[in-house]
C-alpha positions in Angstrom: 30.1 32.6 -2.9 32.5 30.3 -4.8 31.7 30.7 -8.5 32.2 26.9 -9.0 29.0 26.2 -6.9 25.7 26.0 -8.8 22.9 26.0 -6.3 19.7 24.6 -7.9 16.4 24.7 -6.0 13.7 22.2 -6.8 10.4 21.0 -5.7 10.4 17.4 -4.8 8.7 15.3 -7.5 8.5 18.2 -10.0 8.9 17.0 -13.7 9.9 20.5 -14.8 12.6 20.6 -12.1 13.8 17.1 -13.2 14.0 18.3 -16.8 15.8 21.5 -15.8 18.4 19.8 -13.6 19.3 17.5 -16.5 19.8 20.6 -18.7 22.0 22.3 -16.1 24.1 19.2 -15.7 24.6 19.0 -19.4 25.5 22.6 -19.7 27.8 22.8 -16.7 29.5 19.4 -16.9 30.1 19.3 -13.2 32.8 17.5 -11.4 30.4 16.6 -8.6 26.6 16.4 -8.2 25.4 16.9 -4.6 21.8 16.1 -3.7 19.7 16.7 -0.6 19.6 13.1 0.7 20.6 11.2 3.8 24.4 11.3 4.2 24.4 7.9 5.9 23.3 6.3 2.6 26.4 7.7 0.9 28.2 4.4 1.0 25.4 2.8 -1.0 24.7 5.7 -3.4 25.9 3.7 -6.3 22.9 1.4 -5.9 20.6 4.3 -7.1 22.1 3.8 -10.5 20.9 0.1 -10.8 18.0 -1.0 -13.0 15.3 -0.2 -10.4 11.7 0.5 -11.4 10.7 3.7 -9.8 9.2 4.8 -7.5 11.6 3.7 -4.8 12.6 5.3 -1.5 15.5 5.5 0.8 14.2 4.2 4.1 15.8 5.1 7.4 14.8 3.8 10.8 16.1 4.0 14.3 14.8 3.2 17.8 14.4 6.0 20.4 13.3 5.1 24.0 12.0 1.8 22.8 9.9 3.3 20.0 10.6 2.8 16.3 10.8 6.0 14.3 11.2 5.9 10.5 11.7 8.4 7.6 11.3 8.1 3.9 13.1 9.8 1.0 10.8 8.9 -2.0 12.1 9.0 -5.5 10.0 8.6 -8.6 11.0 8.8 -12.3 10.4 12.5 -12.5 12.0 13.4 -9.1 14.8 15.9 -9.8 17.0 14.2 -7.1 16.5 10.9 -9.0 17.5 12.3 -12.3 20.4 14.3 -10.9 21.9 11.3 -9.1 21.6 8.9 -12.0 23.0 11.5 -14.4 26.0 12.0 -12.1 26.5 8.3 -11.9 26.3 7.9 -15.7 28.9 10.6 -16.1 31.2 9.0 -13.5 31.5 12.1 -11.4 31.3 12.5 -7.7 27.8 12.0 -6.5 27.1 12.9 -2.8 24.1 12.8 -0.5 24.6 15.8 1.8 21.6 16.1 4.1 21.9 15.5 7.9 20.6 11.9 8.3 17.4 11.0 10.0 19.3 9.4 13.0 20.6 12.9 13.8 17.2 14.5 13.7 14.9 11.9 15.4 13.9 12.2 19.0 11.4 10.4 21.2 8.6 12.9 20.3 9.0 12.4 16.5 6.1 10.9 14.6 6.3 7.2 13.9 6.8 7.9 10.2 7.9 11.0 8.4 8.7 12.1 4.9 11.8 14.2 4.6 11.3 15.2 1.0 8.6 17.7 2.1 7.3 21.0 1.1 5.7 21.7 4.4 7.6 24.9 5.1 6.4 26.4 1.8 2.8 25.3 2.3 2.8 26.8 5.9 4.6 30.1 5.0 2.9 33.2 6.5 3.7 34.9 3.1 1.7 32.3 1.1 -1.8 34.0 1.4 -0.6 37.3 -0.1 1.3 35.4 -2.9 -1.8 33.4 -3.8 -3.9 36.5 -3.9 -1.5 38.3 -6.3 -1.4 35.2 -8.5 -5.2 34.7 -8.3 -4.9 31.0 -7.4 -6.3 28.9 -4.5 -3.2 27.1 -3.1 0.5 26.4 -3.3 0.1 23.6 -5.8 -1.8 25.9 -8.2 0.9 28.6 -7.8 3.7 26.1 -8.5 1.9 24.8 -11.6 1.3 28.3 -13.0 4.8 29.5 -12.5 6.8 26.4 -13.2 5.0 23.3 -14.6 2.6 24.4 -17.2 4.8 26.0 -19.7 6.6 23.4 -21.9 9.0 26.0 -23.3 10.3 27.4 -20.0 14.0 28.2 -20.2 16.5 27.2 -17.5 17.2 30.8 -16.7 13.5 31.5 -16.3 13.0 28.4 -14.1 15.9 29.4 -11.8 14.7 33.0 -11.5 11.1 32.0 -10.8 11.8 29.2 -8.3 14.5 31.3 -6.4 12.1 34.3 -6.1 9.2 32.1 -5.1 11.1 30.2 -2.4 12.9 33.3 -1.2 9.6 35.0 -0.6 8.0 32.1 1.2 11.1 31.4 3.2 10.9 34.8 4.9 13.3 36.2 7.4 16.1 33.9 8.7 14.9 34.3 12.2 11.7 32.5 11.2 13.6 29.4 10.0 13.1 26.4 12.3 15.9 24.9 14.4 15.9 21.6 12.4 16.0 23.3 9.0 18.9 25.4 10.2 20.8 22.4 11.4 20.2 20.6 8.1 21.4 23.6 6.1 24.6 24.0 8.2 25.4 20.4 7.6 24.7 20.6 3.8 26.9 23.8 3.6 29.7 21.9 5.3 29.4 19.1 2.8 29.5 21.5 -0.2 32.7 23.0 1.2 34.3 19.6 1.8 33.5 18.6 -1.9 34.9 21.9 -3.2 38.2 21.0 -1.5 38.4 17.6 -3.1 37.4 18.2 -6.7 38.3 20.5 -9.5 35.6 21.9 -11.5 31.9 22.9 -11.0 29.7 21.5 -8.3 25.9 21.3 -8.8 24.0 21.3 -5.6 20.4 20.1 -5.8 18.2 20.9 -2.8 14.6 21.7 -2.0 13.9 25.3 -3.0 13.3 26.3 0.6 16.9 25.4 1.5 18.5 27.1 -1.5 18.5 30.6 -0.1 19.8 29.3 3.3 22.7 27.6 1.5 23.4 30.7 -0.5 23.8 32.7 2.7 25.9 30.1 4.5 28.2 29.7 1.5 28.6 33.4 0.8 31.3 34.0 3.4 33.7 31.1 3.9 35.4 33.0 6.8 32.3 32.8 8.9 31.3 29.2 8.1 29.6 27.3 11.0 31.4 24.2 12.2 30.1 21.0 10.7 27.9 18.7 12.7 29.4 15.2 12.8 27.4 12.2 11.7 26.1 10.3 14.8 28.0 7.1 15.6 25.9 3.9 15.8 24.5 3.3 19.2 23.9 -0.1 20.8 20.3 -1.1 20.6 19.2 1.7 18.2 18.5 -0.9 15.4 19.5 1.5 12.8 18.5 0.6 9.2 19.2 2.6 6.0 18.1 0.8 2.8 16.3 1.1 -0.4 12.7 0.0 -0.5 10.0 -0.1 -3.2 7.4 2.6 -3.1 4.2 3.4 -4.9 2.3 6.3 -6.5 -0.5 5.7 -3.9 1.9 6.4 -1.1 3.3 9.3 -3.1 0.0 11.1 -3.6 -0.4 14.2 -1.5 -4.2 13.7 -1.7 -3.9 10.5 0.3 -2.1 12.0 3.1 1.5 12.2 1.8 3.2 15.3 3.2 5.8 16.0 0.5 4.8 17.5 -2.8 2.7 16.9 -5.8 -0.8 15.6 -5.8 -2.0 13.2 -8.4 1.5 11.7 -9.3 0.0 9.7 -12.2 -0.8 13.0 -14.0 2.8 14.4 -13.5 4.2 11.0 -14.7 2.2 11.8 -18.0 3.7 15.2 -18.1 7.2 13.8 -17.7 6.7 11.2 -20.5 5.1 13.7 -22.8 8.0 16.1 -22.5 11.0 13.7 -22.3 10.1 10.8 -24.6 9.5 10.5 -28.3 6.5 8.3 -27.6 4.7 11.1 -25.8 5.9 14.0 -27.8 2.6 14.4 -29.7 0.3 13.8 -26.7 -1.0 16.3 -24.2 -1.0 15.0 -20.7 -4.6 16.1 -20.0 -5.9 14.3 -23.2 -4.2 11.0 -22.2 -5.6 11.4 -18.7 -9.1 12.2 -19.9 -9.2 9.1 -22.1 -8.1 6.9 -19.3 -10.7 8.4 -17.0 -13.5 7.9 -19.5 -12.3 4.2 -19.9 -12.3 3.8 -16.2 -15.8 5.3 -15.9 -17.1 2.8 -18.5 -15.5 -0.1 -16.6 -17.5 1.1 -13.5 -20.8 1.3 -15.6 -20.6 5.1 -15.5 -20.8 5.9 -19.2 -20.0 9.4 -20.4 -22.2 10.7 -23.3 -20.7 12.6 -26.2 -22.5 15.7 -25.1 -21.1 15.4 -21.6 -17.6 14.9 -23.0 -17.9 17.9 -25.2 -19.1 19.9 -22.2 -16.2 18.7 -20.1 -13.6 19.6 -22.8 -15.1 23.1 -23.4 -15.2 23.7 -19.6 -11.7 22.5 -19.1 -10.3 24.6 -22.0 -12.1 27.6 -20.8 -10.7 27.3 -17.3 -7.2 26.8 -18.7 -7.5 30.0 -20.8 -8.9 31.9 -17.8 -6.1 30.8 -15.6 -3.3 31.6 -18.0 -2.4 27.9 -18.7 -0.6 27.2 -21.9 -2.6 23.9 -22.1 -5.3 22.1 -20.1 -3.8 21.2 -16.8 -4.6 18.9 -13.9 -6.8 21.4 -12.0 -8.6 22.4 -15.1 -9.4 18.8 -15.9 -10.7 18.0 -12.4 -12.8 21.2 -12.3 -14.1 20.4 -15.7 -15.3 17.0 -14.5 -16.9 18.6 -11.5 -18.7 21.1 -13.7 -19.8 18.8 -16.6 -20.2 15.3 -15.1 -21.1 15.7 -11.5 -24.8 16.3 -11.7 -26.0 15.1 -8.3 -26.2 17.0 -5.1 -24.1 15.0 -2.5 -23.7 15.6 1.2 -20.4 17.0 2.4 -17.6 14.5 2.6 -19.0 12.2 0.0 -16.9 11.6 -3.1 -18.9 11.4 -6.3 -18.2 8.2 -8.4 -17.1 10.4 -11.3 -14.5 12.2 -9.2 -13.4 9.0 -7.5 -12.5 7.5 -10.9 -10.9 10.7 -11.9 -8.6 10.8 -8.9 -7.8 7.1 -9.2 -6.5 7.6 -12.7 -4.6 10.8 -11.9 -3.0 9.1 -8.9 -1.6 6.4 -11.1 -0.9 2.8 -10.2 2.9 2.6 -10.5 4.6 0.2 -8.1 8.3 0.3 -7.6 10.6 -2.7 -7.8 14.3 -3.0 -6.7 16.9 -4.3 -9.0 18.0 -7.8 -8.3 21.6 -6.6 -7.5 20.4 -4.2 -4.8 21.6 -4.9 -1.3 19.0 -6.2 1.1 19.1 -6.3 4.9 19.9 -9.7 6.4 16.4 -10.0 7.7 15.0 -10.1 4.2 17.3 -13.1 3.3 16.4 -14.9 6.4 12.7 -14.4 5.7 13.0 -15.7 2.2 14.9 -18.8 3.3 12.4 -19.6 6.1 9.4 -19.2 3.7 11.1 -21.4 1.2 12.0 -24.1 3.8 8.4 -24.2 5.1 6.7 -24.2 1.7 5.1 -20.8 2.5 6.5 -18.8 -0.4 3.9 -16.4 -1.7 2.7 -16.5 -5.2 0.6 -14.2 -7.4 -2.5 -16.3 -6.7 -3.9 -16.6 -3.3 -3.7 -20.0 -1.8 -5.2 -21.5 1.4 -2.9 -23.1 4.0 -4.5 -25.4 6.6 -2.4 -26.3 9.5 -2.9 -29.1 12.1 -0.9 -27.8 15.1 -0.5 -31.3 16.6 2.1 -32.0 13.8 5.5 -30.3 14.7 6.2 -29.1 11.2 2.7 -27.5 11.0 3.3 -25.9 14.4 6.5 -24.5 13.1 4.8 -23.1 10.0 2.1 -21.6 12.3 4.7 -19.8 14.4 6.4 -18.3 11.4 3.0 -17.0 10.1 2.1 -15.6 13.5 5.4 -13.9 13.6 4.8 -12.3 10.2 1.5 -11.1 11.5 3.2 -9.4 14.5 5.5 -7.7 11.9 2.4 -6.7 9.9 3.8 -8.1 6.7 1.2 -8.1 4.0 0.2 -11.3 2.2 -0.2 -13.5 5.3 -3.7 -13.5 6.7 -5.3 -15.7 9.3 -8.6 -16.8 8.0 -10.0 -19.1 10.6 -9.3 -21.2 13.8 -11.0 -24.6 14.1 -10.9 -26.2 17.6 -12.1 -29.6 18.6 -12.0 -29.8 22.4 -13.1 -33.4 22.3 -9.8 -34.7 20.8 -7.6 -31.6 21.5 -7.3 -30.8 17.8 -6.4 -27.2 16.8 -6.4 -26.1 13.2 -5.5 -22.8 11.6 -6.4 -21.7 8.2 -4.3 -19.0 6.5 -4.4 -17.2 3.2 -1.0 -16.6 1.6 -0.3 -14.4 -1.5 2.4 -12.2 -2.9 1.1 -8.8 -1.8 2.4 -5.8 -3.7 3.7 -4.1 -0.5 5.6 -7.1 0.8 9.1 -6.3 -0.4 9.0 -2.8 1.1 7.4 -4.0 4.4 10.1 -6.6 4.7 12.8 -4.0 4.4 11.1 -1.9 7.0 10.7 -4.8 9.4 14.5 -5.3 9.2 14.7 -2.5 11.6 13.6 -4.8 14.4 16.3 -7.5 13.9 18.6 -9.4 11.5 16.4 -12.6 11.5 12.7 -13.3 11.7 12.7 -14.4 15.4 14.9 -11.4 16.4 12.6 -9.0 14.5 9.5 -10.5 16.0 10.9 -10.2 19.5 12.0 -6.6 18.8 8.6 -5.7 17.5 6.8 -7.3 20.5 9.1 -5.5 23.0 8.3 -2.2 21.3 4.6 -2.8 21.5 5.0 -3.9 25.1 6.5 -0.6 25.9 3.3 1.1 24.8 1.0 -0.9 27.1 -0.9 1.3 29.6 -4.2 0.5 31.4 -5.1 -2.0 28.7 -5.5 -5.6 29.9 -6.9 -6.8 26.6 -4.0 -5.3 24.6 -1.5 -6.9 27.0 -3.2 -10.3 26.8 -3.4 -10.2 23.0 0.3 -9.3 22.9 1.1 -12.3 25.2 -1.0 -14.5 22.9 0.9 -13.2 19.8 4.2 -13.8 21.5 3.4 -17.4 22.4 1.8 -18.2 19.1 4.8 -16.9 17.3 7.1 -18.9 19.5 8.7 -15.9 21.1 8.9 -17.4 24.6 11.7 -15.2 25.7 9.5 -12.1 25.2 6.4 -13.8 26.8 8.1 -14.2 30.1 8.3 -10.6 31.0 4.8 -10.0 29.6 3.2 -12.4 32.1 3.7 -10.1 35.1 2.5 -7.1 33.1 -0.7 -8.9 32.0 -1.5 -9.8 35.7 -0.9 -6.2 36.8 -3.1 -4.7 34.1 -5.9 -7.2 34.7 -6.0 -6.3 38.4 -6.1 -2.6 37.6 -8.2 -2.3 34.4 -11.6 -0.7 35.2 -13.0 -1.6 31.8 -15.1 -4.7 31.8 -14.9 -5.0 28.0 -11.1 -4.9 28.1 -10.9 -7.6 30.9 -13.4 -9.7 29.0 -11.3 -9.6 25.8 -8.2 -10.4 27.9 -10.0 -13.4 29.3 -10.9 -14.6 25.7 -7.2 -14.5 24.7 -6.0 -16.3 27.8 -8.7 -18.9 27.5 -7.4 -19.8 24.0 -3.8 -20.1 25.4 -5.0 -22.2 28.4 -7.1 -24.6 26.4 -4.5 -25.4 23.8 -1.2 -24.9 25.7 -0.2 -28.5 25.2 -0.8 -28.3 21.5 1.0 -24.9 21.2 3.9 -26.2 23.2 3.5 -23.4 25.8 2.4 -25.4 28.8 3.8 -23.8 31.9 5.6 -21.2 30.0 3.2 -18.3 30.6 1.0 -19.3 33.5 -2.1 -18.8 31.3 -4.2 -20.7 33.8 -3.4 -18.4 36.7 -3.9 -15.3 34.5 -7.2 -16.7 33.3 -8.4 -17.2 36.9 -7.4 -13.7 37.7 -9.3 -12.3 34.8 -12.4 -14.3 35.7 -12.3 -12.9 39.3 -11.9 -9.4 37.9 -14.8 -9.9 35.6 -17.1 -10.9 38.5 -16.0 -7.9 40.6 -16.6 -5.4 37.7 -20.0 -6.9 37.0 -21.2 -7.0 40.6 -23.6 -4.1 41.3 -22.6 -4.4 44.9 -19.1 -3.2 44.0 -20.2 0.1 42.4 -22.0 1.3 39.3 -23.1 -1.4 36.8 -21.0 -1.5 33.6 -22.3 -0.2 30.2 -25.0 -2.3 28.8 -23.4 -3.9 25.7 -20.0 -4.3 27.3 -21.6 -5.9 30.3 -23.6 -8.3 28.2 -20.5 -9.5 26.4 -18.6 -9.8 29.7 -21.3 -12.0 31.1 -21.0 -14.2 28.0 -17.3 -14.4 28.4 -17.5 -15.2 32.1 -19.9 -18.1 31.3 -17.5 -19.5 28.6 -14.5 -19.3 30.9 -16.5 -21.1 33.6 -17.7 -23.9 31.3 -14.4 -24.5 29.5 -11.9 -24.0 32.3 -13.9 -23.9 35.6 -13.2 -27.4 36.7 -9.5 -27.4 35.8 -8.9 -24.0 37.6 -11.4 -24.4 40.4 -13.4 -21.3 39.5 -16.2 -20.3 41.6 -19.6 -21.1 40.1 -21.6 -19.9 43.1 -19.7 -16.6 43.1 -20.8 -16.0 39.5 -24.4 -17.0 40.3 -24.5 -14.5 43.2 -23.3 -11.7 40.9 -26.0 -12.7 38.3 -28.8 -12.7 40.9 -27.8 -9.3 42.1 -27.7 -7.9 38.6 -31.1 -9.4 37.8 -32.6 -7.9 40.9 -31.0 -4.5 40.4 -33.6 -2.0 39.2 -30.9 0.5 38.4 -29.1 -1.9 36.0 -29.8 -1.5 32.3 -32.4 -3.9 30.9 -29.9 -5.6 28.6 -27.7 -6.4 31.6 -30.6 -7.8 33.5 -31.6 -9.9 30.5 -28.2 -11.3 30.2 -28.0 -12.1 33.9 -31.3 -14.0 33.6 -30.1 -15.8 30.4 -26.8 -16.8 32.1 -28.6 -18.3 35.0 -30.8 -20.3 32.6 -27.6 -21.6 30.9 -26.3 -22.6 34.3 -29.6 -24.3 35.1 -30.1 -22.0 38.1 -33.5 -20.3 37.3 -37.1 -21.6 37.5 -38.7 -22.0 34.1 -41.8 -20.2 35.2 -39.7 -17.2 36.3 -38.2 -17.1 32.8 -41.6 -17.1 31.2 -42.8 -14.3 33.4 -39.7 -12.1 32.8 -41.2 -10.2 29.7 -44.0 -8.8 31.9 -41.3 -7.2 34.2 -40.0 -5.3 31.1 -43.2 -4.5 29.3 -42.2 -0.9 28.7 -41.4 -0.4 24.9 -38.2 1.4 25.9 -37.0 -1.7 27.8 -38.3 -4.9 26.3 -36.0 -5.1 23.2 -32.9 -4.4 25.2 -33.9 -7.0 27.8 -34.6 -9.6 25.1 -31.2 -8.7 23.5 -29.4 -9.6 26.7 -31.5 -12.7 27.3 -31.2 -14.2 23.8 -27.5 -13.3 23.6 -26.9 -15.7 26.5 -29.8 -18.1 26.2 -30.9 -18.2 22.5 -32.1 -21.8 22.9 -34.6 -20.6 25.4 -36.7 -19.2 22.5 -36.8 -22.7 21.1 -37.3 -24.8 24.2 -39.8 -22.5 25.9 -42.9 -21.7 23.7 -44.4 -20.2 26.9 -41.7 -17.5 26.7 -42.4 -16.6 23.1 -46.2 -16.4 23.9 -45.4 -14.2 26.9 -43.5 -11.9 24.6 -46.3 -11.9 22.1 -48.9 -10.9 24.7 -46.8 -7.9 25.6 -46.5 -6.9 22.0 -50.1 -7.1 21.0 -51.0 -5.0 24.0 -49.1 -2.0 22.7 -50.4 0.8 20.7 -48.8 1.1 17.2 -46.6 4.1 18.3 -45.2 2.1 21.2 -44.4 -0.8 18.9 -42.6 1.5 16.4 -40.6 2.9 19.4 -39.5 -0.6 20.4 -38.9 -2.0 16.9 -35.2 -1.2 16.4 -34.3 -2.9 19.8 -36.5 -5.8 19.0 -34.8 -6.4 15.6 -31.5 -6.4 17.3 -32.6 -8.8 20.0 -34.0 -11.3 17.5 -30.9 -10.9 15.3 -29.2 -13.2 17.8 -31.3 -16.1 16.3 -30.3 -18.0 13.2 -32.7 -17.9 10.2 -34.1 -21.3 11.1 -34.5 -20.4 14.7 -36.4 -17.2 13.7 -38.7 -19.3 11.4 -39.5 -21.7 14.2 -40.1 -18.9 16.7 -42.5 -17.3 14.2 -44.4 -20.5 13.6 -44.8 -21.1 17.3 -46.3 -17.7 17.7 -48.3 -17.3 14.5 -49.1 -20.8 13.5 -51.0 -21.0 10.3 -51.3 -17.3 10.1 -47.7 -17.3 8.8 -48.8 -19.1 5.7 -51.2 -16.5 4.4 -50.7 -15.2 0.8 -49.6 -11.6 0.5 -52.1 -9.1 -1.1 -51.3 -8.8 -4.8 -51.5 -5.1 -4.7 -49.1 -4.9 -1.9 -46.7 -7.2 -3.7 -46.9 -5.0 -6.9 -46.0 -1.9 -4.8 -43.1 -3.6 -3.3 -41.8 -4.7 -6.7 -42.1 -1.0 -7.9 -40.2 0.2 -4.9 -37.4 -2.4 -5.5 -37.1 -1.4 -9.1 -36.8 2.3 -8.2 -34.1 1.5 -5.6 -32.2 -0.6 -8.2 -32.3 2.4 -10.6 -30.8 4.7 -7.9 -28.0 2.1 -7.2 -27.3 1.8 -10.9 -26.8 5.5 -11.3 -24.1 5.5 -8.7 -22.3 2.4 -10.2 -22.9 0.2 -7.1 -22.4 -3.4 -7.8 -25.3 -5.8 -7.8 -27.8 -3.0 -8.6 -29.5 -5.2 -11.2 
């Protein structure tokens, strides 16, 4: 291998690796610093030297077969790549990003989001179990800490020897290296050779440790160099975006699902600062972390006694000595808390409040920010201008925005907010919709604030288009491509398109919604679709969508489909809860749009009568059918009063009443005879039967408002409701409440007092 090449293997987000790469660059004084990073960001590599606040990430996104696929390359303050790039830029030498870009790796089967600064290959190595057994540790994170991170006096030579040996063993035979990794390494080797041909002097090459051995083999014999893979040319419609975006420690944390590297980034941030800054020179990371954990526990009303704190320190220090750590480390601290502070037996999967506070502190709360000079995609500029023009710029404090959609400017503001909701931009939240059918008024209430994730999400949304309308249309088309057997999802998407003013996208959706309504076998899905279409139909003149989407025709089709799915004559009756809600939706459609659309009232009544008479149907469905007929003034009051006797079985009465009261809650107010009939059934039961029926009964009467429940109780109980509780019983209840409050307080639950 060319002696000018200095291969340097790292673990992404390793503070020790970051320190060592700076030491190497200082010793070697290279003419070029090459880093594993997306080559299609090379034209913007100088931006990484701006005054950003880490963590940030290089974000790469591309469309494949109508689906958006994105990748991240996160960089925090102690990432060796970050330090190497910035050191090279400060020195004025060539800085190159040499990895095969995401656009060349992605395919239609790729996950929606991926992290390309990953240690997955090392974690999954077949050689890992044997290595862990030799080292006497539980996992790769512990092995890396033991070999690399803990020792503050580790030399550069020792670091390189340990990392090269570790990664060589975990890499294994070359035939086990994946196709994608092999492609990336061939591309990186070609970039190294190209740089050697253009600069005089040493070249430092910083890559993940897994790739270092592969590059060493590829660069060993120049005569057998594999041909370089060319960078893919931009393709029409791929919507490629490569840009910097803010990031966070919460996203960086391996314990929250992040696939690349170090858990508890807040702890390693403390390690970095303790070993690289004068301010942290006299502080041990574990001591600082423990002080913050104790302070956080006190904020959560989880005080730590001096005895507990002493026990924790002794335990952590003992574990560190046993594990061969030069000082108390992350795992020692966590295990010390488990041993000294966690004193309650908890079921599997439940995180103890002490540990939750511990992991919160060790994760850290750092949020990245891009420098003002950093280039942003055109979408971001367009978004900022539109928000400013419509007085919707987010601020630190949440503010409510009420819109009257009859006013053109307010409708424009509504469309922008709905578009941002389609793009899932944080900080714009629909709070309420207030409709007044009597005068056609339609109001929306939104909450707007400057969410911490907005800058990054806006950059990611730029993948869908250069302006807000274009991005909204792109996102809607992508979502439309995923529709399958889901009438509700299709109708919601159509609703989103029209509310966002994306009429061009709404057109093609109309036919798809009609197809799915006619084919969807799920009554709940069709009912939800009807709800979305009803909103569009009732307010199409206000929304400015009249005639654009044929909402009336689609709503009529959804109504007919609901009747067909509910009718027991057409097959098996639907599931109980879904059927009850579908009946309620059919009634609402008939009442609010029946006359305008000429919907069949008699057809609905026929379905309801057949459901009510169907002994095979669930009690809740039969109750809802009876309640719906009551609402439509199509049932004899005496038949309503007698209905509880038909469902006097404890296993059926509660469900029947749930369906009945869900549709006809006013019947419990207007028909005392019905309540007395229910009471006669209940008092005839044995206590065991009542207890069996109690959960369903509670759910049934949960449909009533508190005042309605009070009135119903007074109708049945009369003066008996006014009796004074037994003092002994009241005292026992007070003791029970005090005991419960004590348990809640132990676990730091709010409002325990």
